[in-house]
N, C-alpha and C positions, 0 to 999 in steps of 0.2 A: 504493500500500500504506500509505503514511504517513497519508493522510487517513482511512483506515478505522480505524487505531489511535486517532487523535485523536477521532473520533466515538465510538468505543467507550468511551474514557476519560470523555468528557463525559457519555455516557449513564449510566455507572457512578456518577458524582458526583450526577446528578439523581435516580437511582433509590434510592441507598443513603444518603440523608441522615439516615435514621432510626436508624442504628447508628453506633457509634464507629469500627469497623473491620470488614473482611471478610477471611477467609482465602482465599487464591488458590492453586490447584494446577493442574498441567497437565491438559488435557482428555484427552490420549492416554496410553496406558500407557508406562512406562519399561522399556526392554529392556536386560538385562545378562546376562553368562554366569557360570557356576559358577566360584568362586574369585576373581572380580574384585571391585573396589570400585565402588559406585554412589552417586550423590547423588539423593535424592528431593526435588524442589523444593517449597517452601512458603513463602509470604511474606504479609505483611499489607498490605492496601490500604485507605485511603491509608497510605503508609509512616509508621511511628512507632517509637520506641525500644521494643524488646521485652525489654530487660534486666530490667524489673520485673514482667513478665507470667509467667503459668504456661504452660509449653509441654509438651504431652504427645503423644508418638507411641505409638500402640498398634495392635494387630491385632484384627480381627473385633470380638468383644464383650469383649475383655480390657482394659477401661478401667483396672481397678485393678492390672493386671499389665503395665505398659507396656514398650515397646521402649526408650524413653528418657523421663525425667521431669525437667524443668528448673523450679526454683522457688527463690525467695529469692536469685536471682542466681547459682545454681550447679546443676549436675546432681546430682540426689538418688540415693542408693543404693537405689532401689526399681526393680526391673527384672526382666523375664523372663530367666531364667538363660541361655537360648540366645543372647541378644544381649549378654551381658556381655563387655566388651573388644572388641566389634565395632561399636558404635554411638556416634555423636557428632554434635553440631551442627556445621554447616559452611557455607561459602559456595556458593550454587548457581552463581555466576559470580564472576569476579574483580572485577566492577563492582558487586556487590550491596550492599556496605557492611556486611554481617553483621547481628548482632542490633540494633545501634544504628539501622539503617535498616529493621528489620522482617523480615529474612531469617531464617527459622527452619527451614531445610532440614536434612534428616537424611542423614548419611553412614553407609553400611553397608559393612563390610569382609568379606572371605573369604566371599562369597556361597555359599549352599547351595540345593539344589533346593527345600528346605522353606520358603525365604524367599519363594517365589512367591505372589502374591496381593495383597490390599488392605492398605494402611497408612493409618491415620487421623491427620491432623495437627490437634490441638485446641489452641486458644490462648484464654486467658481473662484478663480484668482485673477491676477493681472494678465496672465498669459495662457491660461487653460481653463476649461470647464468640462464637466461630464455629469451624467445623471444615471440613475438606476431606478427600477420599479420593484417594490415589495408588495406581495399580495397577502392580505390579512383575511383569514377565515374565522368567523365568530360562531361558536357553538353554544348550546344551552349549558347552564351551570351543572357541574358534575353532581351525581347523587351522593349525598353525604354518607350513605351506607356502603358505598363501593369500597372494598378493602384495598383497592389499588391506591386510594388517596393517602394511605399511610406512608407511601414512599416519599423520598426527598424530591419535591417538584423542581427545585433549582438544578439539581444534578441532571434530571431528565431533560430539562430545557437546555442546559449547557451542551449535552451530547447531541441533542436534536439540532441545535444551531451549528455545532461543529460539522456534522455530516452535511447539513444544507450548504454551509459555506464552502466545503471542499467540492461538492457537486456543482455548486454555482460557479466557482472559479474555473473549473474545467469547461463548463458550458459557455462561460463568457469568452474564454480564450478561443474556443472553436468558432463561436459566433463572430467575433471580431476578425479572425483569420479568414473566414469565408467571405466576408464583405471586403476585406483588403484585396482578395484575389479578383473579385468582380468589379471593384472600383466604386461600389455603391456605399453610401453612408448608412450605418446601422440606425434603425429607428430609435433606439434608446439614446442616441446622441443628437437627435433633432430636438434641441433644448428649447423649452418654452414655446412650442408651436401654438398658435392662437387662431381663433375664429374671426377672420376679418369681417365677415358679415355681421356678427354680433356687435363688434366695435362700431360699425357704421350705423347701427341703430341710434347711436348718440351723436351722429354727424352734425357739425355746425358749419355754416357757410362763412368762411373767414375772408376778410379783405384787409388791405393795409390802411391804416389811419393816416391820412395826409397831414394831419397836424403834428404827428410825431414820427418824422422820418429824418434821418441824417441828411444834411445838405450834400453829402458826397455819394448819395445813392440815387439810382434811377428806378422809377416805379412805372409800370405799364398803365395805360388808360383805364383798364378794367380793375386796377389795384390788386392784381393777383400775382404779378411777376416783379421781382426786385433783384438788382445787381449793383455792383460798384460802378461808379461813374468813370468813363474813360479818362476824364481829366483829373481824377483823383490820384494824387501822388503819395503813396504810403511810404513815409520816410522813417517811421518808427520801427522798432524791432518787435517781432512776435505778432500775434493775431490782432487785427484792427478792431478792438472791442467797441469803439465808438460808432461804427457803421451799423447802427441798430434801427430797425423799423418795428412798429408795434401794430397789433391787430386793432381794427375799429370796433370789434366785438368785445364786450366786457362781461365778466362772469362773477356772480356772487353766491352761486349754489349749483348743485347738480353735476352731471357728467357731460363732458363735451369732447368730441373727437374730430380731428382734422388730419389731412395728409398733405405732404409736401414732396414734389418731385425734385430730385437732385442731379438729374442727368438730362441732357438734350442731345440725342444722337445726331450726327456721328461722334460728338464729343464724349469724352470719358466722364464718369461721375465726378461731381465736385470734390475737391480735396479740402476746401475751406468753407465752413459754415458753422453757424450757431443757431440752435432752435430750442425754444422752450416757452416759458411764461414769466411775467413780471407783475409786480404790484403797480397799479395805475399811477400812484403818486411818485414813482421812481423812474420816470422816463428820460432823465438826463444822464447820459453815460459818458464817462471820460476814460476810465482805464479798468483793468481787470480787478483791482482792489475793491471796486464798488459792486462787482457782480457776484454776490454771495447770497445764500438763502437768508442770512440775517439782515441783509439789505433789501430783500424782496425780489431776488432773481433765482430762477431754477431753470437749468438748461443742460443740453448735451452739445458738446463742441467738437468739431473735426478740425484739427490744426495741422493738416498736411502730414509731413514726415514725423511730427511730434505725436501723432496718434490722436485718440479720442479721450476726452475727459469731461467731467461734470462740474457744475458750479457747486462748490462746497467750501467751507472755511478751511478745510484740508482737502485739496483737490484729489479726486480719485481718477486714475488713469485706467482706461478700458482697452481691450483688444476685440475689435468687431470685424469679423470676416464672414462673408465678403463685405466690401464697402457698401453701405446702403445706397440704393438708387431711388427708393421711394420710402419716406419716413412717415410713420403714423404716430400721432401724439394724442394721448388720452388724459384729460384733466378730470380727476375725480375730486371735486372741490370739497364735498362734505366729509369724505374719508381721508382727505389730505394726501392724495397720491398723484404723482405725475409720471406716466408711463410712456416709453418709447418702443416702437415696433419697426422691424424691417418688413415692410408690406410684401415685397416681392418674394422674400424667403418665408413669409408667414411665421416670423419668430419674434418673441418678446426679447427686447434688448436690455431694458433697464427700468426700474421703478424707483423714483425718489419719493421720500416721505417727509411731510412737513405739516404745518397748520396754516390754512388759508382763511379760516373763519375771521370775519370782520374786515377783510380786505377785498378790494375790487381787483380782479386778476384779468390780464389781457395776454394774448399770444405775443411771442417775441421772435424776431427773425434777424439774422445777420448773414449776408452772403459772402463775407470775407473779400479777399482781393486776388485777382489774377486768373480765376477760372474762366473757361469759355462757356461752361454751363451756368445756368441761373437758378435761383430759388423760385419755384412756381407753386403757388397754393392751388391745390386741386379740388375739384368737386368730387365727393366720394363715390358718385355713381360711375366714375370712369373705371375701365377695366384694370385689373391688377397686373396684367401682363406688361412686359417692358414696352415703352413707347417706340413707334416706328421712326425710322430716320426721316428727317424733315429738312427741307431747304428754306423754310420760313424763318424770318428774323426772330431773334430771341425776345425782342420786345416789339410792341406794335409801333406803327409809324409815328404816332403822336405819343410821346412819353411825358409823364407827369413827374416833375421834380420840385424841389423847393429852393428858393434863393436864401441868402443868409438872413434875411429879415423874417423868414417863416412864411412868406406869401407864396401861393402856388402859381406856377407858370407853365406854359407848354413849350417843349423843345422838340424840334424836328430831328429825328435820328438821322445820322449820316450813314447812308448805305451806298455801296458801290453799285454802279450802273450794271 
């Protein structure tokens, strides 16, 4: 038996050298009875310290409404209400070593029949992410007259989990190896796949507010397209944070969703952009130091070769592959969530948590400098497929911009004959 385990581990090392870590879960379902406490095993292979990683346990497609969410070294107060005070991170065995050794197992207490089904274990870091699915089977409470209840339940659970883990490891290796040969991505690595149609039920028609546009930006007549002005000379270093435009629509409650195109074929996707939301009274932007949640700004930024990062008092850098061509944004005002989605790949990218209550919130756009493609606010009825190549100009013939006094004026775009 031991030589099988050794060969499996060696295969796993040879096969999976292209990623930083993998999430490993049992191959068989976990069985527990109503009213009991259960551990859903999940760990990182090869083992590494998970204290600085994001750990999210969630059910079905409820990625943004998790069973448990661990980030920044602690469990966050973002949770499906039915699991409050019933879920925690725990050791799957006394030898596991806990978070420091990559054990991210979930403990569930006071089990209910509604807990039966799949639980997703999602772990992400700066350069890698992976997920696994654990199936929980709920049975009726055991008969107290059953003599088998006199045995040590922890010992039985330990050996059951050990067998499941070994079988699961072998199955995971064979599964990943099969997909590497075919060139297809395993389904359990399609992290955070979302239902675009459900998001679009909260669609909001967004346009640019002409009163709050940087004088160095050009806005289309329909107020849906924005880009840097050709005459703008970016002399500073780093991202041009002051090139901000704000949505004309303001929100004080509810859920609101919009989509933005970041590519205009045959040009490649934009390298530089900043998209999110801001408090209505914070519309004057000078530099990055002002763009923090404490100052009323929440966004995702693409800064070319510097990668992707979020607005936070301590900036968080992300690895997003492939580069988004169509970005979805969901503002959940009441629950305090701002989520971003890669619409073309149908993937959840990021959820930021904050408190919006008492503030007027508006969409935020910044097209950066130097890209041939523009930021285009889309109507959500448009198809998800990639846009076809077009020879049409990136902005309409009559472009609306602002002079230094803030008054609106019309400027004829200069087009080659």
